[in-house]
C-alpha positions as CSV (number, residue, x, y, z in Angstrom):
1,M,153.2,110.0,87.4
2,R,151.8,113.2,87.7
3,V,147.9,113.2,86.4
4,R,147.2,116.5,84.7
5,A,143.5,118.0,84.5
6,Q,142.1,118.5,81.7
7,L,139.7,120.2,80.3
8,S,138.0,121.0,76.7
9,F,138.1,124.3,75.4
10,T,134.8,124.6,75.1
11,I,134.1,124.2,78.8
12,T,137.5,126.6,79.5
13,I,135.8,129.3,78.3
14,L,132.6,128.3,80.1
15,I,133.6,128.1,83.1
16,A,136.3,131.3,83.1
17,F,133.0,133.9,82.3
18,T,131.0,131.7,84.9
19,L,133.5,132.2,87.7
20,V,133.9,136.2,86.6
21,F,130.6,137.2,86.2
22,A,129.2,134.8,89.4
23,F,132.0,137.0,91.7
24,G,130.2,140.1,90.8
25,L,126.3,139.0,90.5
26,G,127.6,137.6,94.0
27,L,129.3,141.1,95.6
28,A,126.5,143.0,94.4
29,V,123.0,140.7,95.6
30,L,125.2,140.9,99.1
31,G,125.3,144.7,99.3
32,F,122.7,145.3,98.2
33,R,120.6,142.4,100.7
34,S,122.4,143.9,102.9
35,A,121.3,147.7,102.9
36,G,117.8,147.0,102.3
37,E,117.6,144.9,105.2
38,R,118.6,147.0,107.4
39,A,116.1,149.6,106.6
40,A,113.0,147.0,106.1
41,V,113.8,145.7,110.0
42,A,114.4,149.6,111.0
43,T,110.4,150.2,108.8
44,A,109.7,147.1,110.9
45,N,110.8,147.9,114.8
46,V,108.7,151.5,113.8
47,N,105.7,149.9,112.6
48,L,105.3,147.3,115.9
49,G,106.3,150.3,118.2
50,E,103.4,151.7,116.7
51,V,101.3,149.0,117.1
52,V,102.0,148.0,120.6
53,A,100.7,151.8,121.2
54,T,97.3,151.0,119.5
55,V,96.9,147.8,122.1
56,A,97.8,150.1,124.9
57,A,95.7,152.6,124.1
58,R,92.9,149.8,123.4
59,T,93.1,148.6,126.6
60,N,93.3,152.0,128.8
61,A,90.1,153.1,127.0
62,L,88.6,149.3,127.4
63,V,88.7,149.5,131.5
64,R,89.7,153.7,132.7
65,P,85.9,154.8,131.6
66,A,85.2,152.2,133.5
67,L,86.9,152.9,136.5
68,A,85.8,156.5,136.5
69,L,82.6,155.3,136.5
70,V,82.9,153.2,139.2
71,R,84.6,155.6,141.4
72,F,81.5,158.1,140.4
73,L,78.9,155.3,141.8
74,A,81.0,154.9,144.8
75,D,81.4,158.6,145.8
76,T,77.5,159.9,144.5
77,G,75.5,156.7,145.7
78,I,73.2,154.3,144.3
79,T,69.9,154.6,145.5
80,V,68.5,151.5,145.8
81,E,66.4,149.5,148.5
82,A,64.8,146.7,149.4
83,P,62.3,145.5,148.4
84,F,63.8,145.0,145.0
85,D,60.9,145.5,141.9
86,A,61.8,146.5,138.3
87,H,61.9,150.9,139.4
88,A,64.5,149.5,142.0
89,G,66.9,149.4,138.4
90,E,66.5,152.7,136.4
91,Q,69.7,153.6,137.5
92,L,71.6,150.5,136.6
93,L,70.5,150.7,133.3
94,A,70.5,154.2,132.8
95,V,74.7,152.9,133.1
96,L,74.7,150.5,130.9
97,A,72.9,152.5,128.0
98,A,75.7,154.6,128.8
99,A,78.4,153.1,128.3
100,P,78.1,149.3,126.0
101,E,82.2,148.3,127.3
102,I,80.2,147.4,130.7
103,R,78.7,144.4,130.6
104,T,77.0,143.7,134.0
105,I,76.5,146.2,136.8
106,S,77.1,144.2,140.4
107,V,75.8,145.9,143.6
108,A,75.9,143.9,146.9
109,W,74.9,144.9,150.7
110,P,76.7,144.3,153.6
111,D,73.3,141.2,154.8
112,G,74.0,139.7,151.4
113,S,71.0,141.1,149.0
114,L,72.3,141.6,146.0
115,L,71.0,143.2,142.8
116,Q,73.0,142.7,139.1
117,A,71.2,144.5,135.9
118,A,73.2,143.1,132.1
119,P,71.6,142.7,128.7
120,V,69.9,139.8,127.6
121,A,72.5,138.7,125.1
122,I,75.6,138.0,127.5
123,V,73.6,135.6,129.7
124,P,73.8,132.5,128.7
125,P,70.3,130.5,128.6
126,A,71.7,128.1,131.0
127,N,72.3,130.5,133.5
128,M,68.3,132.3,133.6
129,P,65.5,131.5,132.6
130,E,63.1,131.4,129.4
131,T,63.2,134.8,127.7
132,P,60.6,136.1,126.7
133,A,60.9,138.0,122.4
134,H,62.1,141.6,122.6
135,A,64.1,141.1,126.1
136,A,66.7,143.6,126.1
137,Y,67.8,143.7,129.5
138,V,67.4,141.6,132.4
139,L,67.4,142.2,136.3
140,A,68.5,139.9,138.9
141,F,67.0,140.2,142.4
142,S,68.7,137.9,145.4
143,R,68.0,138.1,149.0
144,P,69.2,136.1,152.2
145,G,66.5,133.5,153.1
146,A,64.8,133.8,150.2
147,P,64.7,130.6,148.0
148,L,65.1,131.8,144.9
149,K,66.7,134.2,143.2
150,Q,63.6,136.9,141.0
151,W,64.2,137.5,137.7
152,I,62.7,140.4,136.1
153,F,62.9,141.1,132.2
154,L,62.6,144.2,130.4
155,A,62.4,145.7,126.9
156,A,64.8,148.8,125.5
157,D,62.4,150.9,126.9
158,H,62.5,149.2,130.0
159,S,59.2,148.6,130.0
160,V,58.4,145.2,132.2
161,L,57.9,142.0,130.1
162,H,58.5,139.0,132.4
163,S,58.9,138.4,136.0
164,I,59.7,135.5,137.3
165,T,61.9,133.6,140.0
166,F,64.5,130.7,139.4
167,G,67.8,129.7,140.5
168,A,69.7,129.6,143.8
169,I,71.1,131.9,145.6
170,D,75.0,132.7,146.2
171,D,76.2,134.6,148.7
172,P,77.9,137.9,146.9
173,R,79.7,138.5,150.0
174,R,82.3,135.7,149.3
175,T,82.7,136.5,145.5
176,Q,86.3,138.1,144.2
177,W,84.9,141.8,143.1
178,Y,83.7,142.0,146.5
179,L,85.8,140.8,148.6
180,Q,88.9,143.3,146.8
181,A,86.7,146.6,147.8
182,R,86.9,145.5,152.0
183,N,89.3,148.8,152.0
184,P,88.4,152.2,150.6
185,G,89.2,153.0,147.0
186,V,88.6,151.3,143.3
187,Y,90.2,147.8,142.5
188,V,90.6,146.1,139.3
189,S,90.9,142.1,139.5
190,T,92.9,140.0,137.9
191,P,90.8,138.9,134.8
192,Y,88.3,135.4,135.7
193,R,85.3,134.1,134.4
194,L,82.7,136.5,135.1
195,G,79.7,135.2,137.6
196,L,76.4,136.2,135.1
197,S,77.7,136.3,131.5
198,Q,80.4,133.1,132.3
199,R,82.3,135.6,130.2
200,V,86.4,135.7,130.5
201,G,86.4,139.5,131.7
202,L,87.6,142.2,134.5
203,S,85.6,143.1,137.1
204,I,85.8,147.3,139.1
205,S,84.8,147.5,141.9
206,S,84.6,150.0,145.4
207,Q,82.9,150.3,148.6
208,L,79.4,152.2,148.6
209,A,79.3,155.9,151.0
210,G,76.1,154.1,152.5
211,G,78.1,150.7,152.9
212,G,77.9,147.6,150.6
213,V,79.7,147.7,147.1
214,V,79.3,148.7,143.7
215,S,80.9,146.2,140.6
216,V,80.6,146.9,136.9
217,D,82.7,143.7,134.5
218,V,84.5,144.7,131.4
219,T,84.5,141.9,129.2
220,L,88.3,140.6,127.5
221,S,86.3,139.1,123.7
222,S,86.2,142.3,122.7
223,L,90.8,142.9,123.4
224,G,91.0,139.5,121.8
225,T,88.9,140.6,118.8
226,F,91.1,143.9,118.3
227,L,94.0,142.1,118.3
228,R,93.2,140.4,116.5
229,A,93.2,143.0,113.3
230,Q,96.0,144.8,114.8
231,Q,98.7,143.6,111.9
232,V,101.4,145.2,110.1
233,T,102.3,141.7,108.3
234,P,99.9,138.7,107.6
235,N,101.7,136.7,110.4
236,T,101.7,139.6,113.2
237,L,100.9,138.5,116.5
238,A,99.5,140.4,119.2
239,F,98.9,139.8,122.7
240,L,98.7,140.5,126.4
241,F,101.0,138.2,129.7
242,S,100.8,139.7,133.0
243,D,104.4,140.1,134.7
244,L,103.6,136.5,135.7
245,G,103.5,134.7,132.4
246,I,99.9,134.6,132.8
247,L,98.6,134.6,129.0
248,L,95.2,137.5,129.4
249,A,94.3,138.3,125.9
250,Y,95.0,136.9,122.2
251,P,93.1,136.6,119.1
252,D,92.5,132.9,119.8
253,D,90.2,134.0,123.4
254,S,89.9,130.1,124.1
255,L,93.9,129.9,124.0
256,A,93.9,132.1,127.1
257,V,91.1,130.8,129.4
258,D,90.5,127.7,130.1
259,T,87.7,125.7,132.0
260,A,88.4,123.3,135.2
261,D,86.4,120.6,136.0
262,D,84.6,122.8,139.2
263,G,83.3,125.7,136.2
264,H,86.7,127.4,137.4
265,V,88.9,129.1,135.6
266,K,91.5,127.3,135.1
267,W,94.5,130.1,133.6
268,T,97.7,129.6,131.3
269,T,100.9,130.6,131.2
270,L,102.5,131.2,127.4
271,Q,105.2,128.4,128.5
272,A,101.6,126.0,129.3
273,T,100.2,126.9,126.1
274,G,102.7,124.7,124.1
275,D,102.3,127.7,121.4
276,A,106.0,127.8,120.6
277,L,106.7,131.3,119.6
278,L,104.3,132.8,123.2
279,G,106.8,130.3,125.2
280,A,109.7,131.4,122.8
281,T,108.3,135.3,124.0
282,W,108.4,134.9,127.8
283,D,112.0,132.4,128.0
284,A,113.2,136.6,125.7
285,Y,111.1,138.2,128.8
286,A,112.4,136.2,131.6
287,T,115.9,136.8,130.5
288,G,116.0,139.9,129.9
289,Q,116.7,140.0,126.2
290,L,112.8,141.6,125.5
291,V,112.6,144.6,127.7
292,P,109.7,146.8,128.1
293,G,110.1,150.3,125.8
294,H,112.9,148.3,123.1
295,D,113.1,146.5,120.3
296,A,114.6,143.4,120.6
297,Q,115.0,140.3,118.4
298,F,114.8,136.5,118.9
299,T,115.0,132.9,117.0
300,V,111.4,130.6,117.2
301,G,112.4,127.3,115.9
302,E,114.9,128.0,112.5
303,T,112.5,132.1,112.3
304,E,114.3,134.6,113.4
305,M,111.3,136.6,114.9
306,L,111.1,140.9,115.2
307,A,109.3,141.7,119.1
308,R,108.6,145.0,120.9
309,L,107.3,145.3,124.4
310,E,105.7,147.9,126.3
311,S,103.8,148.0,129.9
312,I,100.3,149.4,130.4
313,E,101.6,151.0,133.8
314,S,98.7,151.8,136.7
315,L,96.2,149.1,135.2
316,A,96.5,146.4,137.7
317,N,98.7,144.4,140.1
318,P,100.9,142.6,138.9
319,P,101.4,145.1,135.7
320,V,99.8,144.4,132.3
321,L,101.9,143.9,129.1
322,V,101.6,144.4,125.5
323,A,103.8,141.9,122.9
324,V,103.7,142.5,119.3
325,V,106.1,139.8,117.1
326,A,106.3,139.5,113.6
327,P,108.6,137.2,111.3
328,R,111.3,139.1,110.1
329,S,111.3,137.4,106.6
330,D,107.6,139.8,107.0
331,F,109.3,142.9,106.3
332,T,112.3,141.6,104.4
333,A,110.0,140.0,101.8
334,A,110.6,142.8,99.4
335,V,114.0,143.2,99.5
336,D,114.3,139.0,99.1
337,E,111.9,139.7,95.9
338,S,113.8,142.6,94.1
339,V,117.2,140.5,94.8
340,H,115.7,137.5,93.5
341,K,113.9,139.3,90.5
342,G,117.3,141.3,89.9
343,T,119.2,137.8,90.2
344,L,117.0,136.8,87.7
345,Y,117.6,139.8,85.2
346,A,121.4,139.2,86.0
347,I,121.2,135.2,85.4
348,G,118.6,136.3,82.2
349,A,122.5,138.3,81.3
350,F,124.5,135.7,81.5
351,M,122.4,133.2,79.7
352,V,122.4,135.0,77.3
353,G,126.3,135.8,77.2
354,L,126.6,132.5,77.9
355,G,125.0,131.6,74.6
356,V,127.1,134.1,72.3
357,I,130.4,132.3,74.0
358,S,129.1,129.1,74.0
359,L,128.6,129.5,69.8
360,L,132.4,130.9,69.8
361,S,133.8,128.5,71.3
362,W,131.5,125.5,70.0
363,R,132.6,126.8,66.6
364,I,136.0,125.7,67.6
365,A,135.5,122.7,69.7
366,R,132.0,121.1,67.7
367,P,134.6,118.7,65.7
368,L,136.4,117.2,68.2
369,G,133.2,116.8,70.9
370,V,131.9,115.1,68.2
371,L,134.9,112.3,68.0
372,T,134.8,112.2,71.1
373,R,131.1,110.6,71.8
374,E,131.4,108.7,68.8
375,A,135.1,107.1,70.4
376,Q,132.5,106.7,73.8
377,A,129.6,105.3,71.8
378,I,131.8,103.0,69.6
379,R,133.1,101.8,73.2
380,R,129.7,100.7,74.6
381,F,129.4,99.2,71.3
382,E,126.6,101.7,69.9
383,L,127.2,101.1,66.1
384,S,124.0,101.6,64.9
385,V,124.5,105.5,64.6
386,P,126.3,106.8,61.2
387,L,129.2,108.9,61.9
388,L,128.5,112.1,60.0
389,L,131.1,114.5,60.0
390,R,132.6,116.9,57.5
391,S,134.7,119.8,58.6
392,R,137.4,121.9,56.8
393,I,140.4,120.9,59.3
394,T,142.2,118.0,57.2
395,E,143.3,116.2,60.6
396,V,139.8,116.4,62.2
397,E,138.2,114.7,58.7
398,R,141.3,112.0,58.4
399,L,140.1,110.6,62.0
400,T,136.7,110.9,61.0
401,E,137.3,108.3,58.3
402,A,138.9,105.7,60.2
403,M,137.0,106.1,63.3
404,A,133.8,105.2,60.5
405,A,135.8,102.4,58.9
406,M,136.3,101.1,62.9
407,K,132.4,100.9,63.2
408,R,132.0,98.9,59.9
409,T,134.4,96.6,61.9
410,L,132.8,96.6,64.7
411,S,129.9,96.0,63.4
412,S,130.8,92.8,60.7
413,F,132.8,91.9,64.0
414,A,129.0,91.7,66.3
415,A,128.0,90.0,63.1
416,Y,129.2,86.4,63.8
417,L,128.8,86.8,68.3
418,P,126.4,88.2,70.7
419,R,126.0,91.9,71.4
420,D,126.3,91.7,74.8
421,L,129.5,89.3,75.1
422,V,131.3,91.8,72.7
423,R,130.3,95.1,74.4
424,Q,131.5,93.6,78.0
425,F,134.6,93.0,76.2
426,L,135.3,96.2,74.9
427,L,133.8,98.2,78.2
428,A,136.5,95.8,80.5
429,G,138.8,96.5,77.5
430,T,140.2,92.7,77.9
431,E,140.7,90.1,75.3
432,P,138.6,87.0,74.7
433,R,139.7,84.1,76.2
434,L,139.3,80.1,76.8
435,G,136.7,78.9,79.3
436,G,133.1,78.9,80.8
437,E,131.3,79.1,83.3
438,R,128.1,77.4,85.4
439,V,124.9,78.8,84.8
440,T,121.3,78.2,84.9
441,L,120.5,78.6,81.1
442,S,117.0,78.3,79.3
443,V,118.0,76.9,75.7
444,M,115.5,76.3,72.8
445,F,116.1,74.8,70.0
446,S,114.0,75.5,66.4
447,D,113.3,73.1,63.7
448,I,112.1,73.4,60.6
449,Q,109.6,69.8,59.7
450,G,109.8,68.8,56.3
451,F,113.0,71.0,55.5
452,T,115.3,68.0,54.1
453,T,112.5,67.5,51.1
454,V,111.7,71.4,50.5
455,A,115.8,71.8,50.2
456,E,115.7,68.9,48.0
457,K,112.7,71.0,45.7
458,L,114.4,73.8,45.4
459,D,117.1,75.8,43.5
460,P,120.1,76.6,46.3
461,M,119.5,80.7,45.6
462,E,116.2,80.4,46.1
463,L,116.7,78.0,48.9
464,T,119.3,80.8,50.2
465,N,116.8,84.0,49.7
466,I,113.9,81.8,51.6
467,T,115.9,80.5,54.7
468,S,117.5,84.6,55.0
469,V,113.8,85.7,55.6
470,Y,112.5,83.3,57.9
471,F,116.0,83.1,59.5
472,D,115.2,87.4,60.5
473,A,112.0,87.6,61.4
474,V,112.3,84.2,63.9
475,T,116.1,86.3,65.3
476,R,114.0,89.2,65.9
477,E,111.7,87.8,67.9
478,L,114.1,85.9,69.9
479,L,116.5,89.4,70.4
480,A,113.7,91.1,71.9
481,C,112.8,88.4,74.3
482,G,115.8,89.0,75.7
483,G,117.4,85.9,74.2
484,T,121.7,84.6,73.2
485,I,121.6,83.4,69.6
486,D,124.1,81.0,69.8
487,K,124.8,79.2,66.1
488,Y,122.2,78.5,63.4
489,I,122.5,74.6,62.4
490,G,120.9,74.3,59.0
491,D,117.9,75.2,59.3
492,A,117.4,74.7,63.4
493,V,118.5,77.7,65.9
494,M,120.1,77.2,69.0
495,A,119.3,80.4,71.5
496,F,119.6,80.8,75.3
497,W,118.5,83.1,78.3
498,N,120.9,84.1,81.0
499,A,124.3,84.7,79.7
500,P,126.0,86.8,78.9
501,S,124.1,89.4,80.7
502,R,122.1,87.8,83.9
503,D,118.4,88.1,83.3
504,P,115.9,86.9,86.6
505,H,113.3,85.7,84.3
506,H,114.9,84.3,81.4
507,A,112.5,80.9,82.0
508,S,109.3,83.3,80.6
509,N,111.7,84.7,78.4
510,A,112.2,81.9,77.0
511,C,108.8,80.7,76.4
512,A,107.3,84.2,75.4
513,A,110.1,83.8,72.6
514,A,108.7,81.2,71.2
515,L,105.6,81.8,71.8
516,R,106.8,84.6,69.8
517,A,108.5,82.8,66.9
518,R,105.6,80.2,66.5
519,A,103.0,83.6,65.6
520,V,105.9,84.4,63.7
521,T,106.2,81.5,61.2
522,V,102.3,81.2,61.0
523,R,102.4,84.8,59.7
524,L,105.5,84.4,57.0
525,A,103.7,81.0,56.0
526,K,101.2,82.9,54.9
527,E,103.3,85.3,53.1
528,F,105.3,82.7,51.9
529,I,102.3,80.7,49.9
530,A,101.2,83.7,48.7
531,R,104.7,84.3,47.1
532,G,105.2,80.2,45.7
533,W,107.6,79.6,49.0
534,P,107.0,76.5,51.1
535,A,105.4,77.5,54.4
536,L,108.1,76.5,56.9
537,P,106.4,75.0,59.7
538,T,108.6,74.8,62.9
539,R,108.5,73.0,66.4
540,F,110.4,74.4,69.4
541,G,111.8,73.0,72.7
542,V,112.6,75.1,75.8
543,H,114.5,73.2,78.8
544,T,116.0,74.9,81.9
545,G,119.0,73.3,83.8
546,V,122.9,74.2,84.6
547,A,125.5,74.2,81.9
548,V,128.5,75.8,80.7
549,V,128.5,79.0,79.2
550,G,131.8,80.7,77.8
551,N,134.2,80.3,75.0
552,V,135.6,77.4,73.5
553,G,137.6,76.3,70.8
554,S,141.6,77.0,69.9
555,S,143.2,80.4,71.0
556,D,143.1,82.1,67.3
557,R,139.4,81.1,66.3
558,M,136.6,80.1,69.3
559,T,133.0,80.6,69.4
560,Y,130.6,81.2,72.5
561,T,128.1,78.6,72.9
562,A,126.9,76.8,75.8
563,M,127.6,73.3,76.6
564,G,125.9,70.6,78.6
565,G,123.4,67.8,79.1
566,M,120.2,69.5,79.4
567,V,121.9,71.3,76.1
568,N,121.0,68.5,75.0
569,L,118.0,67.8,76.6
570,A,116.1,70.5,75.2
571,N,117.7,69.4,71.8
572,R,115.8,66.3,72.5
573,L,112.6,68.4,74.1
574,E,112.6,69.7,70.3
575,G,112.8,66.5,68.3
576,L,109.9,64.9,70.4
577,N,106.9,67.6,69.3
578,K,107.2,65.1,65.9
579,L,106.1,61.8,68.1
580,Y,102.9,64.7,69.5
581,G,102.1,66.3,67.0
582,T,102.5,69.4,69.4
583,Q,105.3,72.9,68.6
584,I,106.2,73.9,71.5
585,L,107.7,71.7,73.9
586,V,109.1,72.3,77.4
587,S,110.8,70.6,80.4
588,E,109.5,70.7,83.7
589,A,112.4,72.9,85.4
590,T,111.5,75.5,82.7
591,R,107.4,75.0,83.8
592,A,108.0,75.7,87.2
593,E,110.4,78.7,86.3
594,A,108.3,80.4,84.0
595,G,105.7,81.1,86.0
596,P,101.6,81.2,86.2
597,G,101.8,83.7,83.0
598,F,101.4,81.3,81.0
599,V,99.2,78.0,79.7
600,F,101.1,74.4,79.9
601,R,99.1,71.0,79.4
602,S,101.1,67.7,80.4
603,V,102.4,65.9,77.8
604,D,104.0,62.6,78.9
605,I,107.3,61.8,81.5
606,V,110.0,60.4,79.2
607,I,113.4,59.3,79.5
608,V,115.8,60.1,76.7
609,K,118.5,58.3,74.8
610,G,121.4,58.7,76.6
611,A,119.6,59.4,80.0
612,E,118.3,58.0,82.8
613,A,116.8,60.0,84.9
614,P,112.5,61.1,84.1
615,L,111.6,63.5,82.3
616,P,107.7,65.5,82.2
617,V,107.5,67.1,79.3
618,H,104.7,69.6,79.1
619,E,103.3,71.7,75.8
620,L,102.7,75.3,76.2
621,V,99.9,76.8,74.9
622,G,100.0,80.2,75.5
623,L,99.6,83.2,77.5
624,R,96.8,83.4,80.4
625,D,97.0,86.9,79.7
626,H,93.1,87.5,78.3
627,E,94.5,90.8,76.8
628,A,97.5,89.8,75.4
629,P,98.0,89.3,71.5
630,P,95.3,86.3,70.4
631,Q,98.2,85.2,68.2
632,L,100.1,84.5,71.5
633,R,97.2,83.7,74.1
634,A,95.9,80.2,74.8
635,R,92.6,79.7,73.1
636,E,89.1,79.9,75.7
637,A,88.8,76.5,75.6
638,D,92.3,75.1,76.0
639,I,92.1,76.8,79.7
640,A,88.3,76.0,80.2
641,T,89.2,72.0,79.9
642,L,92.7,71.7,81.5
643,K,91.7,70.8,84.2
644,S,89.5,67.6,82.9
645,W,93.0,67.0,80.8
646,E,95.4,67.3,83.4
647,A,92.8,64.2,85.5
648,C,92.9,62.6,82.3
649,V,96.8,62.0,82.8
650,E,96.5,61.8,85.8
651,A,93.9,58.4,86.0
652,Y,96.6,57.7,83.4
653,R,99.5,56.8,85.1
654,E,98.5,56.0,87.4
655,G,97.1,53.0,85.4
656,R,93.4,54.0,85.9
657,F,92.3,54.0,82.1
658,D,89.0,53.9,83.1
659,A,88.7,56.9,84.9
660,A,91.1,58.4,82.1
661,R,88.8,57.8,79.9
662,E,85.8,59.6,80.8
663,A,88.4,62.4,81.5
664,L,90.1,62.9,77.9
665,A,86.4,61.9,77.2
666,A,84.8,65.5,78.6
667,V,88.0,67.0,77.0
668,Q,87.0,66.0,73.3
669,T,83.5,67.5,73.5
670,S,84.7,71.1,73.3
671,C,88.4,70.9,71.5
672,T,91.0,68.6,70.0
673,F,94.4,68.5,70.2
674,P,97.2,65.9,69.2
675,V,98.0,65.3,72.5
676,A,94.6,64.3,73.2
677,A,94.5,62.4,69.8
678,V,97.9,60.6,71.0
679,Y,96.1,59.1,74.3
680,A,93.2,58.4,72.5
681,E,94.8,55.7,70.9
682,R,96.9,54.7,73.6
683,L,93.9,54.2,75.8
684,A,91.9,52.6,72.9
685,A,94.3,49.6,72.9
686,L,94.9,49.1,77.1
687,E,92.4,47.0,79.4
688,S,89.9,48.5,82.1
689,A,93.3,48.1,84.6
690,A,97.0,48.4,84.1
691,P,99.1,44.7,83.2
692,P,101.3,44.1,85.6
693,D,104.6,44.9,84.0
694,W,103.2,48.2,82.5
695,T,104.5,51.6,83.2
696,P,104.0,55.2,82.8
697,L,107.4,55.8,81.6
698,V,107.8,56.2,77.8
699,R,111.9,55.4,76.9
700,L,113.1,56.8,73.7
701,N,115.8,54.7,71.9
702,V,116.1,57.8,69.2
703,K,117.2,60.9,69.7
């Protein structure tokens, strides 16, 4: 049989409206986004090209004046001769003052003599003697055969402040800048850590006409600062690298150059930095995807990048390349924002239209929807909310009346069976059948003390009113703790936990229910006495074990109940309260299952009538939690004397009566309770040692 899909009237109208609107909105958004992104990328390429040109010009501006100066010095010569003094460095100091981008000037002669001039601020303190105050420049002299290098410190006006010998002498003829100028011409080194300043830079050197070599140093730190400022967008990155993949300049200077263990510069390639963007840039360049003079796009992880590459011609060999890279999203973000705002406005219009359509369809479909939900609630056995619906449609009004009558009938039916059980029948769509299953339960019996005498003295109608108030209050507490009311037997209540719904904490919930029920009977006693009614003190018994729970009776009349020996034991425990003067007695199985949240007091080991196995019995005193309500928690004195009481019971069961009396005396100095009085009476009738036929077991011959 073919199943036809069904939709409500309201949903059908809303779906149709939503589909038409979404289709139109989607076409508009896609068109606007496509055109906007094309325009944004075109603008981005122009901006990146401008940044590349600016960086190339800046790099040329940093190096080319130094090239021209070296050519000039090489052609005109430097009139410096040994022996060196402060006057010998005047020409070098004048060059430093005129060209601040030059950080160090070095002159070396074929015999190994060396003269260097530099601003004091760029020389690390570890590389020179202690600097005098107000020193602006330093001249360093060395000559072959001299034990130490001579240092002369000068003020800003070139006046001598201090002269001292310090530091070992190195042969300048083995330096990179000297060796590269062996042939005529001006030479630019690859970046390295400069000797005097120990900063990363370039050396530009040339032969002197009279012999020797002149060299000027240009640092790249200013270029890194400049690169940090070249941001078309917040995420734009500009950097320099060589045709061999060596990172020459980067906004973070420490990433481009590292120092090896021997103090020499250890260059970093783009791939070796570990930076995903730099590695992807090199891959794009190496594979021909990124070509100088052209725009390119490549991906880093899941981010699409826009890039521009330019070559700085004739600056150094191998060639130096300038790259500027930025995320595509930086340029298309405005388009995305516009699309986002436009979409929000469209959604707003859609919501207004949807509201109008919904209102119209709701006016038509509401009564049917209310009845549908009411039927589903009835199936879940949610009957507490009355059905309030009025309609001008006759058929709907009649259906409403029939459904309200069905709810009233089911509510009456639920008063005779556990609601969880009825809910299971309704959800499963099955009829109840005779039979049961073995389940571990916690069963409680309660009984009103002296009820028979009370009942004989009261008018039946008044007795009914009193017990109705009593049962209503006690039942509420048991149900609040997850209990299932099995039956009311005269003045007694039988309840159990863990059926029909499973409850992993059934023992602790049963104990909590007993404490709450005891508390509510104490409250009722005060109210009843005030009204002239009897107090109705109540006793409880709780036992945990395996029972058969299910439907018993006949096919046309059945009841849901629990049966088995453990049910009888729970009933016997309730009756034992009369023997010990207690209110709540539980079995060892219940105590062990309930957990440490309760305070229990050992009572006795009994053998009830009809049973052979001994049954340890405990009194449930209260909750152990100090923050629990006062009517539920155990007294401090009960907790404080618990150890002594257990010692008394243990000694009694072992036949050590003197020890039992001593422990009992310790208990009774702090608090009294009925079980202690029972033990005091027993011990008073016993000698120091147990008779030969004595046993701590108590055999009960009555139910």
